[in-house]
Kinemage of the C-alpha trace (Angstrom):
@kinemage 1
@onewidth
@group {chain A} dominant
@subgroup {mainchain}
@vectorlist {calphas} color= white
{ca unk a 1} P -12.233 63.085 24.278
{ca unk a 2} L -14.567 60.967 22.108
{ca unk a 3} L -15.347 57.432 23.177
{ca unk a 4} L -13.627 54.730 21.061
{ca unk a 5} L -15.883 52.826 18.699
{ca unk a 6} L -16.760 49.377 20.120
{ca unk a 7} L -16.940 46.486 17.643
{ca unk a 8} L -19.796 44.030 18.051
{ca unk a 9} L -18.907 40.539 19.276
{ca unk a 10} L -19.993 38.919 15.988
{ca unk a 11} L -18.020 41.410 13.923
{ca unk a 12} L -14.936 40.903 16.094
{ca unk a 13} L -15.134 37.140 15.628
{ca unk a 14} L -15.472 37.488 11.863
{ca unk a 15} L -12.583 39.950 11.679
{ca unk a 16} L -10.437 37.713 13.838
{ca unk a 17} L -11.103 34.711 11.673
{ca unk a 18} L -10.297 36.689 8.557
{ca unk a 19} L -6.992 37.856 10.019
{ca unk a 20} L -6.170 34.380 11.225
{ca unk a 21} L -6.641 33.046 7.707
{ca unk a 22} L -4.686 35.867 6.141
{ca unk a 23} L -7.710 36.950 4.175
{ca unk a 24} L -8.761 40.239 5.834
{ca unk a 25} L -10.676 42.371 3.369
{ca unk a 26} L -11.105 39.510 0.884
{ca unk a 27} L -12.940 36.252 0.469
{ca unk a 28} L -11.866 33.687 3.034
{ca unk a 29} L -10.130 30.890 1.091
{ca unk a 30} L -11.434 27.934 3.062
{ca unk a 31} L -12.128 25.133 0.577
{ca unk a 32} L -15.605 23.632 0.633
{ca unk a 33} L -16.143 20.408 -1.323
{ca unk a 34} L -19.559 19.468 -2.727
{ca unk a 35} L -19.851 15.805 -3.670
{ca unk a 36} L -22.094 14.878 -6.586
{ca unk a 37} L -23.916 11.551 -6.897
{ca unk a 38} L -21.912 8.337 -7.180
{ca unk a 39} L -22.035 6.814 -10.670
{ca unk a 40} L -21.152 3.223 -11.575
{ca unk a 41} L -19.153 3.835 -14.753
{ca unk a 42} L -18.176 0.254 -15.602
{ca unk a 43} L -20.949 -2.229 -14.764
{ca unk a 44} L -19.188 -5.399 -15.883
{ca unk a 45} L -19.609 -8.806 -14.240
{ca unk a 46} L -15.911 -8.824 -13.384
{ca unk a 47} L -13.524 -6.988 -11.082
{ca unk a 48} L -12.438 -3.582 -12.347
{ca unk a 49} L -9.710 -1.761 -10.405
{ca unk a 50} L -6.506 0.292 -10.735
{ca unk a 51} L -7.950 3.371 -12.423
{ca unk a 52} L -6.476 6.238 -14.386
{ca unk a 53} L -8.525 9.419 -14.932
{ca unk a 54} L -7.967 12.327 -17.324
{ca unk a 55} L -9.940 15.511 -18.077
{ca unk a 56} L -9.564 17.093 -21.517
{ca unk a 57} L -8.404 20.720 -21.095
{ca unk a 58} L -9.897 21.640 -24.473
{ca unk a 59} L -13.318 20.363 -23.304
{ca unk a 60} L -13.565 19.886 -19.557
{ca unk a 61} L -16.812 17.916 -19.929
{ca unk a 62} L -14.765 15.179 -21.621
{ca unk a 63} L -13.376 12.664 -19.110
{ca unk a 64} L -11.665 9.326 -19.771
{ca unk a 65} L -11.307 6.543 -17.198
{ca unk a 66} L -9.440 3.311 -17.897
{ca unk a 67} L -8.945 0.400 -15.505
{ca unk a 68} L -7.862 -3.221 -15.223
{ca unk a 69} L -10.098 -6.233 -15.522
{ca unk a 70} L -9.473 -9.342 -13.426
{ca unk a 71} L -10.754 -12.056 -15.780
{ca unk a 72} L -11.220 -10.332 -19.126
{ca unk a 73} L -8.078 -9.918 -21.223
{ca unk a 74} L -8.078 -6.211 -21.964
{ca unk a 75} L -8.836 -2.900 -20.283
{ca unk a 76} L -12.074 -1.202 -19.252
{ca unk a 77} L -12.559 2.204 -20.873
{ca unk a 78} L -15.293 4.670 -19.906
{ca unk a 79} L -15.759 8.050 -21.593
{ca unk a 80} L -17.999 10.952 -20.608
{ca unk a 81} L -18.807 14.089 -22.594
{ca unk a 82} L -21.153 15.651 -20.034
{ca unk a 83} L -18.892 16.179 -17.032
{ca unk a 84} L -19.300 12.690 -15.610
{ca unk a 85} L -23.087 12.501 -15.516
{ca unk a 86} L -23.253 9.703 -18.088
{ca unk a 87} L -20.599 7.340 -19.391
{ca unk a 88} L -20.047 5.039 -22.349
{ca unk a 89} L -18.043 2.003 -21.273
{ca unk a 90} L -16.475 -0.885 -23.135
{ca unk a 91} L -13.461 -3.142 -23.518
{ca unk a 92} L -10.262 -2.094 -25.306
{ca unk a 93} L -6.918 -3.797 -25.922
{ca unk a 94} L -8.640 -7.185 -26.049
{ca unk a 95} L -6.798 -8.409 -29.149
{ca unk a 96} L -9.386 -7.142 -31.616
{ca unk a 97} L -7.405 -4.045 -32.741
{ca unk a 98} L -3.814 -2.892 -33.165
{ca unk a 99} L -3.705 -2.133 -29.417
{ca unk a 100} L -2.963 -5.829 -28.927
{ca unk a 101} L -4.065 -7.605 -25.765
{ca unk a 102} L -3.485 -5.845 -22.457
{ca unk a 103} L -2.838 -7.245 -19.056
{ca unk a 104} L -3.082 -4.241 -16.782
{ca unk a 105} L -1.592 -1.085 -15.271
{ca unk a 106} L -3.074 1.682 -17.463
{ca unk a 107} L -2.018 5.288 -17.008
{ca unk a 108} L -3.415 8.084 -19.192
{ca unk a 109} L -3.398 11.852 -19.610
{ca unk a 110} L -4.556 14.596 -21.977
{ca unk a 111} L -2.130 17.241 -23.209
{ca unk a 112} L -2.875 20.917 -23.857
{ca unk a 113} L -3.848 20.180 -27.471
{ca unk a 114} L -6.472 17.583 -26.556
{ca unk a 115} L -4.369 14.533 -27.407
{ca unk a 116} L -5.024 11.639 -25.032
{ca unk a 117} L -2.056 9.352 -24.308
{ca unk a 118} L -2.152 5.932 -22.663
{ca unk a 119} L 0.550 3.562 -21.422
{ca unk a 120} L -0.218 -0.019 -20.388
{ca unk a 121} L 1.282 -3.516 -20.191
{ca unk a 122} L 0.679 -6.319 -22.663
{ca unk a 123} L -0.933 -9.621 -21.724
{ca unk a 124} L 2.278 -11.092 -20.280
{ca unk a 125} L 3.341 -7.801 -18.643
{ca unk a 126} L 6.547 -7.903 -20.666
{ca unk a 127} L 5.846 -5.129 -23.191
{ca unk a 128} L 5.287 -1.468 -22.325
{ca unk a 129} L 2.679 -0.344 -24.848
{ca unk a 130} L 1.497 3.163 -25.744
{ca unk a 131} L -1.565 4.490 -27.526
{ca unk a 132} L -3.195 7.848 -28.300
{ca unk a 133} L -6.513 9.420 -29.210
{ca unk a 134} L -7.441 12.660 -30.973
{ca unk a 135} L -11.217 12.394 -30.447
{ca unk a 136} L -11.504 12.626 -26.670
{ca unk a 137} L -10.747 8.971 -26.019
{ca unk a 138} L -13.581 7.627 -28.170
{ca unk a 139} L -11.092 5.754 -30.352
{ca unk a 140} L -7.541 4.792 -29.456
{ca unk a 141} L -4.709 4.109 -31.889
{ca unk a 142} L -1.582 2.096 -31.198
{ca unk a 143} L 1.475 4.320 -30.899
{ca unk a 144} L 4.560 2.239 -30.049
{ca unk a 145} L 6.029 -0.509 -27.926
{ca unk a 146} L 8.615 1.395 -25.923
{ca unk a 147} L 10.116 -1.617 -24.163
{ca unk a 148} L 9.759 -5.338 -24.661
{ca unk a 149} L 11.369 -8.722 -24.223
{ca unk a 150} L 11.423 -11.632 -26.629
{ca unk a 151} L 11.406 -14.018 -23.655
{ca unk a 152} L 8.533 -16.477 -24.103
{ca unk a 153} L 8.592 -17.803 -20.544
{ca unk a 154} L 5.019 -18.517 -19.368
{ca unk a 155} L 3.408 -16.134 -16.925
{ca unk a 156} L 3.756 -16.671 -13.181
{ca unk a 157} L 1.607 -19.396 -11.666
{ca unk a 158} L -0.789 -19.306 -14.599
{ca unk a 159} L -1.757 -15.686 -13.967
{ca unk a 160} L -2.076 -13.434 -16.992
{ca unk a 161} L 0.461 -10.968 -15.604
{ca unk a 162} L 4.118 -11.922 -15.544
{ca unk a 163} L 7.186 -10.573 -13.793
{ca unk a 164} L 9.706 -7.878 -14.545
{ca unk a 165} L 7.856 -4.669 -15.430
{ca unk a 166} L 5.203 -2.925 -13.382
{ca unk a 167} L 3.109 0.245 -13.153
{ca unk a 168} L 4.355 2.491 -15.972
{ca unk a 169} L 3.402 6.151 -15.771
{ca unk a 170} L 3.264 9.194 -18.043
{ca unk a 171} L 2.917 12.969 -17.901
{ca unk a 172} L 2.182 15.623 -20.518
{ca unk a 173} L 3.727 19.071 -20.568
{ca unk a 174} L 5.624 21.649 -22.617
{ca unk a 175} L 7.139 20.045 -25.688
{ca unk a 176} L 5.576 16.633 -25.396
{ca unk a 177} L 4.759 13.572 -23.306
{ca unk a 178} L 7.070 11.626 -21.008
{ca unk a 179} L 6.876 7.957 -20.022
{ca unk a 180} L 8.588 6.164 -17.113
{ca unk a 181} L 8.643 2.401 -16.719
{ca unk a 182} L 10.546 -0.586 -15.397
{ca unk a 183} L 12.017 -2.266 -18.477
{ca unk a 184} L 11.571 -5.995 -18.607
{ca unk a 185} L 14.726 -6.205 -20.723
{ca unk a 186} L 16.849 -5.319 -17.676
{ca unk a 187} L 14.954 -7.514 -15.263
{ca unk a 188} L 12.852 -4.586 -14.135
{ca unk a 189} L 15.580 -3.205 -11.881
{ca unk a 190} L 16.298 0.219 -13.404
{ca unk a 191} L 13.673 2.845 -14.215
{ca unk a 192} L 13.803 4.135 -17.788
{ca unk a 193} L 12.332 7.324 -19.268
{ca unk a 194} L 11.410 8.198 -22.855
{ca unk a 195} L 9.917 11.392 -24.269
{ca unk a 196} L 7.683 11.912 -27.313
{ca unk a 197} L 7.749 15.290 -29.088
{ca unk a 198} L 4.234 16.711 -29.645
{ca unk a 199} L 3.432 19.972 -31.456
{ca unk a 200} L -0.357 19.876 -31.904
{ca unk a 201} L -3.468 17.729 -32.099
{ca unk a 202} L -2.313 14.548 -33.798
{ca unk a 203} L 1.071 16.134 -34.478
{ca unk a 204} L 3.367 13.514 -32.956
{ca unk a 205} L 7.101 13.729 -33.524
{ca unk a 206} L 10.164 11.675 -32.700
{ca unk a 207} L 10.844 9.632 -29.582
{ca unk a 208} L 13.870 10.305 -27.422
{ca unk a 209} L 16.233 7.408 -26.857
{ca unk a 210} L 15.563 5.354 -23.705
{ca unk a 211} L 17.379 6.903 -20.733
{ca unk a 212} L 18.161 4.925 -17.594
{ca unk a 213} L 17.420 6.995 -14.520
{ca unk a 214} L 20.282 7.004 -11.977
{ca unk a 215} L 19.351 5.524 -8.637
{ca unk a 216} L 19.197 2.404 -6.510
{ca unk a 217} L 18.807 -0.917 -8.294
{ca unk a 218} L 15.376 -1.680 -6.888
{ca unk a 219} L 13.614 1.663 -7.373
{ca unk a 220} L 10.063 1.030 -8.492
{ca unk a 221} L 6.469 2.382 -8.645
{ca unk a 222} L 7.727 5.355 -10.631
{ca unk a 223} L 5.871 8.579 -11.326
{ca unk a 224} L 6.792 11.512 -13.539
{ca unk a 225} L 5.801 15.187 -13.844
{ca unk a 226} L 6.675 18.038 -16.198
{ca unk a 227} L 7.425 21.526 -14.906
{ca unk a 228} L 6.634 24.940 -16.403
{ca unk a 229} L 9.984 25.206 -18.187
{ca unk a 230} L 9.870 21.683 -19.570
{ca unk a 231} L 11.929 20.187 -16.744
{ca unk a 232} L 11.049 16.584 -15.922
{ca unk a 233} L 10.988 15.138 -12.404
{ca unk a 234} L 10.935 11.413 -11.686
{ca unk a 235} L 9.983 9.794 -8.374
{ca unk a 236} L 10.370 6.200 -7.289
{ca unk a 237} L 10.306 4.072 -4.161
{ca unk a 238} L 13.148 1.876 -3.077
{ca unk a 239} L 11.863 -1.686 -2.702
{ca unk a 240} L 14.336 -3.651 -0.624
{ca unk a 241} L 12.566 -4.556 2.607
{ca unk a 242} L 8.956 -5.337 1.657
{ca unk a 243} L 7.474 -3.923 4.867
{ca unk a 244} L 9.735 -0.852 5.139
{ca unk a 245} L 11.261 1.473 6.142
{ca unk a 246} L 12.404 2.598 2.702
{ca unk a 247} L 13.377 5.751 0.842
{ca unk a 248} L 11.582 7.719 -1.860
{ca unk a 249} L 13.927 9.255 -4.429
{ca unk a 250} L 13.578 11.894 -7.127
{ca unk a 251} L 15.706 12.770 -10.154
{ca unk a 252} L 15.395 15.878 -12.303
{ca unk a 253} L 16.148 16.444 -15.961
{ca unk a 254} L 16.460 20.262 -15.967
{ca unk a 255} L 15.806 20.794 -19.676
{ca unk a 256} L 13.521 17.950 -20.701
{ca unk a 257} L 13.989 17.536 -24.435
{ca unk a 258} L 17.344 19.304 -24.188
{ca unk a 259} L 20.735 17.569 -23.830
{ca unk a 260} L 21.148 17.564 -20.039
{ca unk a 261} L 19.558 14.255 -19.029
{ca unk a 262} L 18.602 13.082 -15.539
{ca unk a 263} L 20.788 13.967 -12.582
{ca unk a 264} L 21.594 11.784 -9.584
{ca unk a 265} L 18.930 10.340 -7.309
{ca unk a 266} L 18.134 12.475 -4.272
{ca unk a 267} L 16.285 11.283 -1.171
{ca unk a 268} L 12.977 13.127 -0.829
{ca unk a 269} L 11.771 11.304 2.265
{ca unk a 270} L 11.809 8.084 4.249
{ca unk a 271} L 8.643 6.079 4.780
{ca unk a 272} L 7.729 3.091 6.918
{ca unk a 273} L 5.521 1.767 4.110
{ca unk a 274} L 7.557 -0.668 2.053
{ca unk a 275} L 6.933 -1.938 -1.452
{ca unk a 276} L 4.815 -4.815 -0.104
{ca unk a 277} L 3.386 -3.634 3.197
{ca unk a 278} L 0.351 -5.608 4.393
{ca unk a 279} L -2.609 -3.904 6.072
{ca unk a 280} L -6.044 -5.381 6.926
{ca unk a 281} L -7.796 -3.610 4.051
{ca unk a 282} L -5.202 -4.921 1.552
{ca unk a 283} L -4.387 -8.203 3.220
{ca unk a 284} L -3.788 -10.081 -0.016
{ca unk a 285} L -2.100 -7.543 -2.273
{ca unk a 286} L -0.408 -5.257 0.300
{ca unk a 287} L 0.281 -1.558 -0.347
{ca unk a 288} L 3.275 0.548 -1.290
{ca unk a 289} L 3.884 4.204 -0.440
{ca unk a 290} L 2.497 5.095 -3.897
{ca unk a 291} L 4.565 8.241 -4.367
{ca unk a 292} L 2.998 10.702 -6.812
{ca unk a 293} L 4.001 14.075 -8.276
{ca unk a 294} L 2.187 17.209 -9.475
{ca unk a 295} L 3.831 20.387 -10.852
{ca unk a 296} L 2.270 23.856 -10.737
{ca unk a 297} L 2.468 25.328 -14.253
{ca unk a 298} L -0.233 27.968 -13.686
{ca unk a 299} L 2.024 31.017 -13.450
{ca unk a 300} L 0.364 31.847 -10.118
{ca unk a 301} L 1.717 32.374 -6.620
{ca unk a 302} L 3.272 28.897 -6.444
{ca unk a 303} L 4.383 28.513 -10.047
{ca unk a 304} L 7.157 25.955 -10.372
{ca unk a 305} L 6.271 24.240 -7.082
{ca unk a 306} L 6.125 20.459 -7.272
{ca unk a 307} L 4.127 18.357 -4.806
{ca unk a 308} L 4.946 14.846 -3.615
{ca unk a 309} L 2.259 12.631 -2.074
{ca unk a 310} L 3.049 9.344 -0.328
{ca unk a 311} L 1.922 6.976 2.434
{ca unk a 312} L 3.711 6.590 5.777
{ca unk a 313} L 3.034 4.446 8.850
{ca unk a 314} L 3.510 5.475 12.495
{ca unk a 315} L 4.727 3.479 14.242
{ca unk a 316} L 6.083 0.967 11.762
{ca unk a 317} L 3.906 -2.162 11.360
{ca unk a 318} L 1.010 -0.598 13.269
{ca unk a 319} L -1.390 -0.451 10.254
{ca unk a 320} L -1.813 3.231 11.133
{ca unk a 321} L -0.986 4.413 7.630
{ca unk a 322} L -1.517 8.074 6.738
{ca unk a 323} L -1.234 10.232 3.634
{ca unk a 324} L 1.415 12.971 3.528
{ca unk a 325} L 2.343 15.763 1.133
{ca unk a 326} L 5.656 17.602 0.818
{ca unk a 327} L 6.459 20.316 -1.711
{ca unk a 328} L 9.611 21.639 -3.353
{ca unk a 329} L 10.340 24.988 -4.983
{ca unk a 330} L 13.687 23.891 -6.437
{ca unk a 331} L 12.765 20.833 -8.548
{ca unk a 332} L 13.278 18.378 -5.718
{ca unk a 333} L 16.638 19.576 -4.386
{ca unk a 334} L 14.973 20.316 -1.033
{ca unk a 335} L 11.515 19.527 0.345
{ca unk a 336} L 9.164 21.044 2.888
{ca unk a 337} L 8.298 19.279 6.107
{ca unk a 338} L 5.543 16.678 5.609
{ca unk a 339} L 1.907 17.612 6.143
{ca unk a 340} L -0.605 14.895 6.969
{ca unk a 341} L -3.629 15.434 4.748
{ca unk a 342} L -6.076 12.903 6.241
{ca unk a 343} L -7.686 14.601 9.242
{ca unk a 344} L -8.964 11.615 11.212
{ca unk a 345} L -7.819 11.189 14.815
{ca unk a 346} L -7.880 7.385 14.789
{ca unk a 347} L -5.333 4.687 14.026
{ca unk a 348} L -6.972 3.039 11.012
{ca unk a 349} L -5.450 2.868 7.520
{ca unk a 350} L -5.414 5.357 4.661
{ca unk a 351} L -3.794 4.126 1.443
{ca unk a 352} L -3.482 4.341 -2.364
{ca unk a 353} L -3.252 8.150 -2.575
{ca unk a 354} L -3.331 10.132 -5.804
{ca unk a 355} L -2.540 13.822 -6.296
{ca unk a 356} L -3.758 16.178 -9.021
{ca unk a 357} L -3.322 19.924 -9.545
{ca unk a 358} L -5.988 22.095 -11.168
{ca unk a 359} L -4.141 23.972 -13.962
{ca unk a 360} L -6.795 26.698 -13.948
{ca unk a 361} L -6.302 27.655 -10.276
{ca unk a 362} L -3.231 25.959 -8.812
{ca unk a 363} L -5.372 24.213 -6.190
{ca unk a 364} L -4.222 20.708 -5.261
{ca unk a 365} L -6.415 17.663 -4.608
{ca unk a 366} L -5.496 14.391 -2.910
{ca unk a 367} L -7.774 11.340 -2.877
{ca unk a 368} L -7.306 8.033 -1.046
{ca unk a 369} L -8.967 4.888 0.256
{ca unk a 370} L -9.772 5.283 3.945
{ca unk a 371} L -10.744 2.821 6.692
{ca unk a 372} L -11.341 5.470 9.389
{ca unk a 373} L -14.985 4.546 9.871
{ca unk a 374} L -14.413 0.818 10.287
{ca unk a 375} L -14.206 0.240 14.029
{ca unk a 376} L -15.628 -3.266 13.782
{ca unk a 377} L -18.783 -2.186 15.599
{ca unk a 378} L -21.294 -2.363 12.744
{ca unk a 379} L -22.852 0.653 11.093
{ca unk a 380} L -22.187 2.283 7.716
{ca unk a 381} L -18.389 2.005 7.932
{ca unk a 382} L -18.261 -1.704 8.806
{ca unk a 383} L -19.373 -4.693 6.720
{ca unk a 384} L -18.182 -7.664 8.786
{ca unk a 385} L -17.530 -6.764 12.429
{ca unk a 386} L -13.763 -6.754 11.848
{ca unk a 387} L -12.022 -3.414 12.417
{ca unk a 388} L -9.907 -1.642 9.792
{ca unk a 389} L -10.574 -4.010 6.867
{ca unk a 390} L -13.343 -2.007 5.118
{ca unk a 391} L -12.736 1.212 3.205
{ca unk a 392} L -14.399 4.217 1.656
{ca unk a 393} L -13.023 6.814 -0.770
{ca unk a 394} L -12.154 10.280 0.592
{ca unk a 395} L -10.807 13.605 -0.724
{ca unk a 396} L -9.194 16.815 0.442
{ca unk a 397} L -7.965 20.026 -1.226
{ca unk a 398} L -5.402 22.746 -0.583
{ca unk a 399} L -5.883 26.282 -1.883
{ca unk a 400} L -2.686 27.725 -0.394
{ca unk a 401} L 0.122 25.730 -1.951
{ca unk a 402} L -0.062 22.773 0.381
{ca unk a 403} L 0.228 24.747 3.638
{ca unk a 404} L -3.249 23.748 4.837
{ca unk a 405} L -5.828 21.200 3.715
{ca unk a 406} L -9.608 21.249 3.750
{ca unk a 407} L -11.732 19.114 6.005
{ca unk a 408} L -11.769 15.684 4.384
{ca unk a 409} L -14.970 14.604 2.641
{ca unk a 410} L -16.247 11.086 2.078
{ca unk a 411} L -16.888 10.734 -1.644
{ca unk a 412} L -18.042 7.115 -1.836
{ca unk a 413} L -21.638 6.683 -0.721
{ca unk a 414} L -21.012 3.114 0.388
{ca unk a 415} L -18.391 1.009 2.145
{ca unk a 416} L -16.337 -1.637 0.311
{ca unk a 417} L -14.424 -4.737 1.340
{ca unk a 418} L -11.549 -5.979 -0.828
{ca unk a 419} L -11.495 -9.536 0.515
{ca unk a 420} L -15.101 -9.995 -0.624
{ca unk a 421} L -14.120 -9.001 -4.172
{ca unk a 422} L -11.702 -11.929 -4.610
{ca unk a 423} L -9.849 -9.687 -7.045
{ca unk a 424} L -6.363 -11.077 -6.530
{ca unk a 425} L -4.984 -7.543 -6.154
{ca unk a 426} L -7.558 -6.202 -3.653
{ca unk a 427} L -8.230 -2.525 -4.534
{ca unk a 428} L -5.033 -2.602 -6.594
{ca unk a 429} L -1.781 -0.698 -6.335
{ca unk a 430} L -3.244 2.690 -7.204
{ca unk a 431} L -6.379 4.761 -7.807
{ca unk a 432} L -6.679 7.792 -10.085
{ca unk a 433} L -8.285 11.220 -10.132
{ca unk a 434} L -8.086 14.364 -12.262
{ca unk a 435} L -8.718 17.976 -11.193
{ca unk a 436} L -9.683 20.676 -13.704
{ca unk a 437} L -11.761 23.868 -13.662
{ca unk a 438} L -12.631 23.573 -9.992
{ca unk a 439} L -14.053 20.042 -10.328
{ca unk a 440} L -12.352 16.838 -9.138
{ca unk a 441} L -13.140 13.590 -10.940
{ca unk a 442} L -11.946 10.528 -8.979
{ca unk a 443} L -12.544 6.901 -9.970
{ca unk a 444} L -12.203 4.090 -7.469
{ca unk a 445} L -12.890 0.345 -7.075
{ca unk a 446} L -16.176 -0.069 -5.192
{ca unk a 447} L -18.212 -3.164 -4.270
{ca unk a 448} L -20.711 -1.516 -1.936
{ca unk a 449} L -23.325 -1.487 -4.734
{ca unk a 450} L -24.559 1.809 -3.317
{ca unk a 451} L -25.959 2.695 -6.760
{ca unk a 452} L -27.743 -0.647 -7.137
{ca unk a 453} L -26.160 -1.196 -10.569
{ca unk a 454} L -23.325 -3.652 -9.896
{ca unk a 455} L -24.261 -6.853 -11.788
{ca unk a 456} L -22.389 -8.880 -9.150
{ca unk a 457} L -24.404 -7.363 -6.288
{ca unk a 458} L -23.156 -5.964 -2.984
{ca unk a 459} L -19.839 -7.006 -1.454
{ca unk a 460} L -18.883 -9.058 -4.462
{ca unk a 461} L -16.730 -8.036 -7.443
{ca unk a 462} L -15.630 -4.411 -7.875
{ca unk a 463} L -17.126 -1.919 -10.300
{ca unk a 464} L -15.470 1.435 -10.973
{ca unk a 465} L -17.349 4.336 -9.402
{ca unk a 466} L -16.919 8.065 -9.904
{ca unk a 467} L -18.417 11.337 -8.677
{ca unk a 468} L -17.936 14.982 -9.632
{ca unk a 469} L -16.621 16.891 -6.600
{ca unk a 470} L -16.871 20.679 -6.906
{ca unk a 471} L -14.460 22.922 -4.983
{ca unk a 472} L -15.861 26.252 -3.783
């Protein structure tokens, strides 16, 4: 009887790992993230924060980032045509063009034709304004005011932003572009959605009538996503308690531009992070759960799956906030169990998450501010000897539909402190990123001056930083 063949120890380990990962006989799908150099893309002597990032699918080297200013009336716009190596930055919506004068809260996206769409708030934060570009974001044209109030009440406490509407969002997809916002005309209590028909580059059609989304009276911080069949999913956070716990709801319109309309609100999850939940790293502004959505329209293994990212805190009021992702294969009727995507073992804060899905692969990226390295003991993660009040920017990726997530990588080369920025809104309510063609492009508020190009110096006002992060 012949002796059985004995496998070498090294070969056995490799085979075992392959089987464990479900990849025997093929390439092991363990994501590896390579972080490119940090680039200061704004460089203004002001605070720039609350970013939105979009990659043009017709030219993936074309990236547009827009953010708030603190003191300048208008928005910061930075455009790259070489994959984020160099940027051209300037001020838009400063009253010099038909874009009017902006206060804040930009959100932008490219569609499949290469149209770039932007939604933002006017100077008093009482008008929801929209704009578009057909040249990669180089020039923007006013599109429409989709909600406004004729109320001329002065802004709150002399600040340039008023009350009532907040953080509009948009998403592109089959048939056109969808916008969700809190209308000032109803006191900002009920989320409203409008769609814009789009058939080609510069081929913009009719608007749908404003549709109030069913749900609780104080549902806010809305996000929206478009599925592969044109279905539209809305997400919002109940804001009743301030510190939490609160619920995150979703509503689905099953046929988008069809006649169905949005169905009833359904609870996706509870969270201990309320609409104004204070943590050391955001001690002035506070954080919300910052629920975000991303649909898989790739036609791949997880086509039609929608992902929900949000922040939770365990236990409540511990400042141990973490980033979680759930997914749904039935347009939000049911959701998977939550998966924590930040892999630190400590009790410091993670906050302001953003999710983006690569339409060329179906891989999913999540970025967030992270205080894990600030133990108050000095060193590269600590600026002031106080624990948990400094932050860096981190990323992770899933290649298997949200089942597992890659080892987190620190993207920001330096460490920032929001209190030192005196920004009024700390890092802001949100931070953006866009994922396309295997490359993630985040943009975050950073006052570390790690690049040596911030005109305000280190640990002063924020500039917007970015880096190209390649997924292997």
